[in-house]
Structure formats: C-alpha cells, structure tokens
N, C-alpha and C positions, 0 to 999 in steps of 0.2 A: 730425693731428687725427682722432679716431675719435668721431663723434657718438653720443650715447647715445639720442637720440630723433629721430624724423622728424615733421614737421608739414606738413599740407596745409590751408591756410587758404582756404576757399571762401566764396562769398557766402551760401550756405545752411548749410553745415556746416564745422566744424573737426574734422579727424581727426588723432589722435596715435598713433604707434607707439613703444613703448619696448623697448629691447634685451631680448631673451629673454623677452618677455611677450606677443608678438603684438600685434594691434590692441587698445589699451587704452582708447581714448576716441573716440566719435563723438557730437558734440553740436551743436545749432544754433549758428550764429554770431550769438548774441543775448545781450544783457546788460540787466539792470534796475538802474538807478541811482536811489538815493533822495537827494533834496536835493543833487544834484551831487557826492555823495561817491563818487569813483572808487576811493578806497583801500579801501573796504569795500562792495563791490557788494551790492545787495539780493538779487539772484539771478543765476545764470549758466546759459547753455546751455538745456537742456530746461526747467529750473525757471523761467527767465526767459520762454521762449517760451510756456509754459502760462499766463502772466499777461496775455497779449494780450487786451484787451477787458475785463479785470477788475482791472487794477492800481490801487492807491491813487492819489489825485490828485498826491501829491508823488513818485511813482515814474515814471521815464521808461524806456520800453522802447526799446533802441537796437540797430540792426543796423549794426555799425561798418564793414562792407565792402559796397560796392555795385559789383557786377561786378569790375573790376580795380582799383578805387580804394578807398583807406582814407578813409572819410568822417568817422570819429571816432577819432583816434589814441589818445586817452586811454582810450576804451572798449575798443579792441582790446588795448592793453597790459594793462588790468585783466583782460580775459577770458583772455588767454594766461597771465597770472600765476596766475590762479585754477586753470586746468586743470593747469598744471605742479605746483602745490602738491597738487592732487588725486591725481596719479599718483606722487608722490615717496614713498619710504620715509622714516621718521624719520631725521634727520641726513644724508640723502642730498643730494649736490650735483650738480646738472645744469646745465652751462654750454655744452655743445657740441650743436649741432642741425643736422639736414639739413632744409632748407626746399624744398618743391616749388614750382616756378614754371611758368608757361604758356609755350608757344611764342610767340615774338615779344616777350617781356618785355624791355624795355630796362633799362640799368643804373640809371636813375633810378627806375623802377618797383620793381625788385628792392630797391634801397636803402631805399625807404620801408618795405617789409615787414621787411627786416633790422633797421631801427631799432626797429620794434615788438617784435621778438624781443629785441633788446638791452635795451629798456626793461623787458622781463620777466626780465632777468638771464640771458639766453642769449647769452653774449658772443662765442662762436665759431660762425659760421654758414657752411655750405657749401650748394650748390644742385644740384638735378637737375630735368630737365624732366619735367613730369607725364606726357605721353603715353608716354615711354620706360619709366618705372617702372610705368605702368598695364599695359602688355603683360607686363612682367616679373611683376607681381603676379597676372595672370590665368592664368599658366602657359603662355601661347602663346609659341612660340619665334620669336625674331627671327633673321634671317639677315644675314650680312655682304654677301652678293651680291644677294639678292632683296629689294627694298623692300616694305614693307607700309604701308598707310594706317591712321590712327587718327582717329576722330571721337569726341571726348569731349563728351557732351551734359550739361553741368553746369547748376546752378540759375541762376547769374548770367552765365555765358558758355559759349561752345562753342569748343573747340580742335580744329583740323583740321590734320593733318600727314602727311607721308610720310617714313618713316625706315627705317634699317637698324640693325644691331647697333652700327654705328659712330656713330650719332647721327641727328639730324634733317636731312633733305635740303631740305625746304621745308615751311613751315607758318605758321599764324597763329592768333591767338585773337580772337574777335569778341564784343562785348558783347550777345550774344543767347543766351538760355538758357531754362530752365523758367519763370523769372519773366516773361520776355518772352511766352511762350506764354499764361500766365495773363492778361496784359493784352490780348492779342489775342482771347482767349475772351470777356473782359469786354466789349470793344468790339463783337464780333460779336453777342453775345446782346442787348446793348442796342439795336443797330441792327435786328436781325431779330425779336426777341421783346419789345421794349419793357420790358426788365427790367434794372435796374442791379444787378450782382452785386458782392459784396465780394471781396477777394483770396482770402479763405478759401473762399468758394463756388466760385470759379474753380479753385482748387487741387483741390477735391473732383471737379469735372468732369474735370479733366486726369487725375487719378490713377485715377478709377473708370471712365471711359468714353471718354477720348480715343483715337481710332483713325484709322489711315490706310486703312481700308476704307470706301469711300464708302457702302456698303450696310449698314453695321453698325447694328443697331437696339438695341443694349444701352442700357438706360435707368438713370437715377438721379434723385433728387429733391433740389432745392436751393431756397433762398429768396432773395428779393431785393426791391428797391423798384420798384414799378410806375412807369414813366416818366410815365404819364398821370395817375395818381391820387395818386402819392406814398406809397401804402400798401404795406405788406409783402405779398408774394404768394409762395405756395409753388407750384412748378411742376415737372413731370416733363420732363426733357430727355433726348433720345436722342443717341447718338454721331454719327449722320448729320447732326444739326442743327448740331453744332459742327465737323463735318468741314472746312468751308471754312477756318476759322481754323487748324486743325491742318495742313492742306495748305499754306496760305500760310506758316506758320512753317517747315516743312521745305523749302519752296521757297527760302527765304532761306539755309538751311543748305547746300542743294545749289548755290546760286550761289557761295558761298565755296569749296566743295569743287571745283567746276569751274575756278575761277580758279587754285587751287593746282595741280591736276592739269595744267592747260594750260601752267603755267610749267615743267613738266618736259620733258626731252628725249624724243623718240619711243622711244628704247631703254628709258628708265626707265619710261615709261608702259606699254610692253609687259611689262616685268618686274613692274610693279605689279598687272597683271591676274592674274599667277600668285600673287603674295604676298597679294593681297586686302586688304580693309578691315575693321578691327575697330571695333566700337562699344562704348563704355564710358560710364559716368556714369548718373545717374538717368533721363535721357531715353530710355534703352533700353526702359523699361517701357511706352512708348506702343505700343499694339497695331499690329502690322504694320510696324514701323519697319525691321526687318531686310530683309524682302522689298522694301519700297518703295525704300530707298536702293540696294540691289543692282540693281533693275530700272532706276532712273533713271540711275545711273552706269555701268551695264553692267559691273560689277565684282563678283565674289563678295564677300559681306559676312557677317560673323559677330559675334554678340554675345559679348563675353568673359564668362568665368565670373566670378562675384562682381563684376559690372560696377560696382556702386556703391561698393565699397571697394577695387577693384583697385589704385588709385593708392597708397594707404597701405600695402597689403600688399606691393607692389613696393618701396616706400621702405624698408620693414622689412628686405627682403632686402639692400638696400644698407647699411643700418646694421649688419647682421650680418656683412657681408663687406667687409673693407678693400680687397681686390683688385677686387671688382666696383664698389665706390664710386669707386675711383681711375680706372676705365675710363669710368664714366658720369657722373661729377659735371661740372657745367657750369663752364666757365672764364669768369669775368666780371671 
C-alpha cells in the first residue's frame, strides 16, 4: 500500500497533503448543513466558518470533532468527502490514505476516524503518530540514541511525548488545548472584570495579547456583555490582566509533562536534557512560551520551524517515501 494523501484531522483544522503537491489544503474543521442535507453541504471549511453568527435559520454550523471525539459522524464524512473532491483531478481515484493519530490513541479511537475515512471512500488507511511526523516535517533531526521531547499545543488537545527515531518511548494526549485556554480567559475576565466574552472575543485576546510575561502591557480592544447591566461594553484589556489564566493553562500542560518525564528512567531523563524539547502546534504563538517551558522543566526548549503545519509536512514526507513510511507507520 502506498497512500496518495495524508490527513491530519484536528478539532480546529483539517490538513491534507497530496503526493507531489506539498500541502494542498488547510481548512477549519467546520461544515454548514442546510435542512439536514449532509449529501450536499451548504458550505465547508473556511466558507462554513465565515457563516458563524450570520447563517440562515435553516443552516446549522457544525464542528464534527471535539478534542479527540467525533461528535457528528455524518458531518465529518461529508466534510472529508468534500475536501477529497476539492483536491482531486478529473477522473482521478484516491482510495489510499495515511491518517495521523495522537499518542495514546487506542484501537477503538483510531477505528472511529478510520470509519469516517472509509465513509469518504478512502478504503485503505494506514497510520502514523503525529509527534513523530511533526519533527520530521520541521526539519529537526531525531536520533536513535538520544531521545527528544515534543509538546504539540493544538486547538482541541495537547500531545506530549518523548521519542527517538525508533518511535515513542512515553507519551499521552490530553483534552486541553487552545480552545481550553479560550474558556479559561472567558472565566477569568468575567470574574475579574465583570464582562462576559464570546468565544470569538476570547480568541482575539489569546491571539493578539496572550503572554507568559507577567509584566507584559500589550493591549487590545474587545467587546462583551456587562455582567451587572446586561449591556454590551467595549473595553481595552492588557496582557497582564489575562496573565493568570494563561499561566494556569500552561501550569496544566507542565503537570502532564512532568508526569511523563517522571515515568522515564534516570538514564533516559539525562539523555532527554541533551535532546531537548520541541514545541509545535498553534499554541507556540503565545508570547514567551519557549522560555517559560524551558525554565520550568529545566530542559532546553525550541519552537519547531513551521510549527502550525509541521505535522502535515512531515506526513507528506512519509507519503513520498515508501521506505520511511514502512519504518514509521504505526502498527495497530
């Protein structure tokens, strides 16, 4: 089996690589369905996402994946089918695919996503672990002898693992990601500033000013509902005002990282300090994250190049190399 495409299905984005075409698609994991008609979606991906807050009454905006769970199977199949049609040439047949999975994914979880691909007429599916291909895609070299760590800060979940070129030594995925940070910012702003933010406003704060520097005074403007009056209020918020929420979020990430590191032998931990930890995923854009994690774990830390697309770029390298795929594909 030689897959023609690689697919990374995330809570926030679906990424697809097609052989000899580099990354061909990165779109929100979002679909708009009119009158329950899954066979003919009203809009998909970015087009569907742009309808949030202004969709017609008979059009439902659906996010079919929540963290590691498929919450709407029909919607996911329709979305994948649409994207496959979008990247195909006329008369081209695509039935073999490489699916990226997270550390700690059990056979039952993998099977659910495999069934969604089969529903989209991708009948032959093989697998690779996301952290492994992320390092491959970033251009950072893995060693057979010296382990490296990976912290993949995704939208719906975070994957943390320690691995060598032979595969993952120890790792896990947790349902805590960028969407979790949004919710923590919403809760903090409501408690401290008496303002109820929408998910969209929290996303603006996260993207524009979230920082792990306690003294950061970078500011931006958002609107929300005043808790006391119920009226809309526009307010300027600074990075240091939401710092407690950002620090709490990364505290949870560090708790998981410490559990994984503490499960290693002393020899492996010593080697890990040489190999270092690589950061990937959208969460690397939080200001100061590299220095913060390095300091807290006392291990040198580096943000990978092209961190947000490294996983699908790495998966593309597997698609293009049968030898590499045979070495790194997951046996399930």
